[in-house]
C-alpha positions as CSV (number, residue, x, y, z in Angstrom):
1,M,-3.0,-52.0,6.1
2,S,-5.7,-49.3,5.7
3,T,-8.1,-49.3,2.8
4,L,-8.3,-46.2,0.7
5,S,-11.6,-45.1,2.3
6,T,-10.0,-45.1,5.8
7,A,-6.5,-44.1,4.8
8,K,-5.4,-40.7,6.0
9,R,-5.4,-38.1,3.2
10,V,-2.1,-36.2,2.5
11,L,-1.7,-33.3,0.1
12,I,1.7,-32.8,-1.4
13,V,2.3,-29.3,-2.8
14,D,5.6,-29.3,-4.7
15,D,6.5,-28.2,-8.2
16,E,9.1,-30.9,-8.6
17,A,7.5,-33.9,-10.3
18,D,10.3,-36.2,-8.9
19,I,9.6,-35.1,-5.3
20,C,5.8,-35.7,-5.8
21,L,6.4,-39.1,-7.2
22,L,8.9,-40.1,-4.5
23,L,6.8,-38.8,-1.6
24,S,3.5,-40.1,-2.9
25,G,5.0,-43.6,-3.4
26,L,6.5,-43.6,0.1
27,L,3.2,-42.3,1.6
28,R,1.2,-45.0,-0.3
29,R,3.5,-47.7,1.1
30,L,3.0,-46.3,4.6
31,G,-0.8,-46.6,4.1
32,Y,-1.7,-42.9,3.3
33,Q,-3.7,-41.6,0.4
34,P,-1.6,-38.9,-1.3
35,T,-2.8,-36.1,-3.7
36,C,-0.3,-34.0,-5.6
37,A,-0.5,-30.3,-6.5
38,H,2.3,-28.4,-8.3
39,F,1.2,-24.8,-7.6
40,I,-0.1,-22.8,-4.7
41,E,-3.4,-22.2,-6.6
42,E,-3.7,-25.9,-7.4
43,G,-3.1,-26.7,-3.7
44,R,-5.7,-24.2,-2.7
45,Q,-8.3,-25.8,-5.0
46,C,-7.6,-29.3,-3.5
47,L,-8.0,-27.8,0.0
48,N,-11.3,-26.2,-1.0
49,T,-12.7,-29.5,-2.2
50,Q,-11.3,-32.1,0.2
51,Q,-10.3,-32.5,3.8
52,F,-6.6,-33.5,4.4
53,D,-5.0,-34.9,7.5
54,A,-1.6,-33.5,6.5
55,V,0.0,-31.3,3.9
56,F,3.6,-31.5,2.7
57,L,4.2,-27.9,1.5
58,D,7.2,-26.8,-0.5
59,L,8.6,-23.4,0.4
60,N,9.4,-22.2,-3.1
61,L,6.7,-22.7,-5.8
62,P,6.3,-21.2,-9.3
63,D,3.4,-19.0,-8.2
64,G,4.7,-17.9,-4.8
65,L,6.0,-19.1,-1.4
66,G,4.5,-22.0,0.5
67,F,4.1,-19.5,3.4
68,D,1.3,-17.9,1.3
69,L,-0.8,-21.0,1.6
70,L,-0.3,-21.6,5.3
71,P,-2.9,-19.2,6.6
72,S,-5.7,-20.7,4.5
73,I,-4.7,-24.2,5.5
74,K,-4.7,-23.3,9.2
75,G,-7.8,-21.2,8.9
76,D,-10.0,-23.5,6.9
77,Q,-8.8,-27.0,8.0
78,T,-7.8,-26.4,11.6
79,E,-7.0,-30.1,12.3
80,T,-4.7,-30.4,9.2
81,K,-1.0,-30.7,10.1
82,V,1.5,-28.9,7.8
83,I,5.0,-30.2,7.1
84,M,7.1,-27.6,5.3
85,I,9.7,-29.1,2.9
86,S,12.5,-27.0,1.4
87,A,16.0,-27.1,0.0
88,F,16.4,-23.8,1.9
89,D,16.9,-25.3,5.3
90,G,18.2,-22.5,7.4
91,Q,17.2,-21.3,10.9
92,A,15.3,-18.3,9.4
93,E,13.1,-20.5,7.3
94,R,12.5,-22.9,10.1
95,R,11.7,-20.1,12.5
96,R,9.3,-18.4,10.1
97,A,7.6,-21.8,9.3
98,T,7.0,-22.4,13.0
99,E,5.8,-18.9,13.6
100,Q,3.3,-19.1,10.7
101,G,1.8,-22.3,11.9
102,A,3.8,-25.2,10.3
103,D,3.9,-28.2,12.5
104,Y,7.2,-29.6,11.2
105,F,10.0,-28.8,8.8
106,I,12.0,-31.2,6.6
107,G,15.0,-30.1,4.6
108,K,15.6,-31.4,1.1
109,P,16.9,-33.9,0.2
110,F,14.8,-35.9,2.7
111,T,14.9,-39.5,3.6
112,R,12.3,-42.1,4.2
113,R,13.2,-41.9,7.9
114,S,12.8,-38.1,8.0
115,V,9.3,-38.4,6.5
116,E,8.3,-41.2,8.9
117,M,9.7,-39.1,11.8
118,A,7.7,-36.1,10.7
119,L,4.5,-38.1,10.5
120,Q,5.1,-39.7,13.9
121,T,5.9,-36.4,15.5
122,I,2.8,-34.6,14.3
123,Q,0.7,-37.8,15.0
124,V,-0.8,-38.3,11.5
């Protein structure tokens, strides 16, 4: 298994503490190094100070929509892959996420398998 220094870094931006706990635990077991942020602004600060291989980005956050953070992720960290996560799992949300640069979309509630599939698909 990877050591922390070589582990791929993953940012989770989700306001639900349970989701952050569940996802970060799963990612750790898979050999990733997760960081959690609960607000768009907190996510932006993390992105300004560290490079991430992937970002799990919730659609609805207390200070705005995950879509608001997408341009700065894609503009500043061009290699970073974005996985949108949302309980609002409709065609309109999926289409908008893809159009705005998200690499993958997972509906909530998600499973270990759907997270693994997302990471495989985006090759992180």
